[in-house]
N, C-alpha and C positions, 0 to 999 in steps of 0.2 A: 504493499499500500504506499510505499515511501514514493513511488513515481508519480501518485496522485498529486502529491504536493508541487512536484515540478511542473505538471501541467497547470496546477493552480497558479503557481509563479508566472508561467509564460503568458497564462490568461491574463493576470493583471498586469504585464509588462505591455502588453498590446492594447489592453484598455487604457491606460496610461498615455501610450503614445497615439492613440486613436483620438482621445479627448486633447491632447496637445494641438493636433492637427483641427479638430473641431473649433478649439478657442483661437487658434491664431488665422485661420482661411477667412473667418468675416471680416477680422482687422484687416487683411491684405485688401479685401472688397472696399473697406471704407476708403483705404487710401486710392485704389484703382479709382474709385466714383469721384472722389476729391481731384486726381489728377486729370480726369477726364473733363474737368470743366476747366483747367488751366488752359493759358495761350500757349501755341506753338512757339518752339520744339519742345517746351516743358513738357507738354500733354502727351507728345509721340514717345519720348525718352522714358520718363517714368512710367506710363503705359507699357510699354514693351517689358522693361524691367519687372514692373509688378505682376504682368502676365506670365512671366517665365517664372517669378518665384511662386506664385499661385500653382502653377503647373506641377513644378516640384513638390511642393507641400502635399498637394493633393493625390499625386500618383505615385509618388515614391514613399510617403508617410502615413498619409490618413487612409486612404483606400486600402492598402496591404493592411494594415494594422486593423482596420474593423474587420476584415476577412479573417484574419489570424484570431483575433479575440473571439470572434462566433466560433471559430472550429475547436479553439482550445475550450471553449465554454460546452461545447456541445460533446467533446472528449470526457470533461468532467461529470455530465449527465450519464454518458454511457458508463463511467466507471462508478457512480454513484446515483442510479436511477429513482431513488427514494427523494431526492433533491427537489424532483418535479411535483411532488405531493403537498410540499410545504407551502404554506399560503403565502409567507413572505416571498418566496422564491416565483410564485405565480403573479403577483404584484410586480416583482422585479422584471420578470419576462415583459410584461407589459409596459414597463417603462422602457425597456431595451427596444421593442417596437417602435414606441414613439422617437427614440434616439436613432432608429434607421430611417424612419420617415423624414425627422430632422436633417439626416445624414442626406438623402436623395433631393429632398428641397435644395438643400447649400449646394448639391452638385447642379441644380437646374440654374440656381445663381451663378456659379462657376462658369458654365457654358455660355450663358448671356454675356458676362463680362469677358470672357475669352474673343465674343464677336464684337466687343465694344456696344453692346446692346445694354444701355446702362435704363433700367426700369425702376430702380429702387433708389432711394436718398442714401446718403451716408449716414444720417441718424436712425434710419430704419436699420440699416446694417448693424449699427452700435447696439441696437436694441434685439436683434436676431443674434447677435453675439452671446446673447444671455440665455439662451435658448437649452445650449448644451449645460450652462451652470445649473438650472433647475434640475434636469435629469441627474446630473453627477450627484448634487444632494441627496436627492430622493433615493438613488440607488445606493449611496453608500449608507445613509442612515438605514434602509432595509437590511443590507448585508449585515451591519455591525450590530444592531438592535434585534434584528430578526422577527419573531412573533412578539417580543417583549414591547413593540413599538404602540403607543397608544394613537390610533388614526386620526382621531379629533385634533391632537396636538400636533402631528405631523402635517396635516392639511393646512391649519393655522400657521404653523412655522414656514410653510412654503409661501403663503400669502404674504406674510411678514419679510420674509427673504424678497419677494418682488417687490413689495413696497419700497424696502430699502434700496434695492437697485434700481429701481426708478428715479426715487429722490436722489441718487448719487448721480445718474444719468442726467438729471436735470441740473443740478449744481454744477457739472462737469459742461453743460451745454453753455449754461451762463457765463462760466469762467471763460471759456472758449470765445463767446461772443463778446468779452470785454479785452481778452487777451489773444488774438486771432493767431499770433506765432507761437504760441504755447503748445 
């Protein structure tokens, strides 16, 4: 059973690198959108570099990490099939499905920006960037607390986190409006 922990370690490593990619790619989208509105030649120079950075992050780190995290997670289910019957694991699987939906929508935004098809604002992308954060909080608390979690307090906690993130976003936006070079 020692090998189970090796698979678990690999699962966690790839979950971490997957989230690293999901945290950084919307930030690159913010920069791409802002660069798109700059005058030439700055627009073209920044746009080209940011597209390359996004492409490398997305296809060398984020997508492979998501697939490997999923594969190692499935191996863990194979080695310990009783996990699937635990309430907390079923809720976790729901959040993982939500994470994959988030990932696929982010992929759609990636493809649009690679074509210079700017449909979202940089402010939208700053908010979108927090989607993975909410899912990460939920999954970590589920995994650590398991069935001991009080669902009402968990839901309240997610809403409080959302409010705090939105307040932080609003404060940062006000700061940026006053200090555009910050």
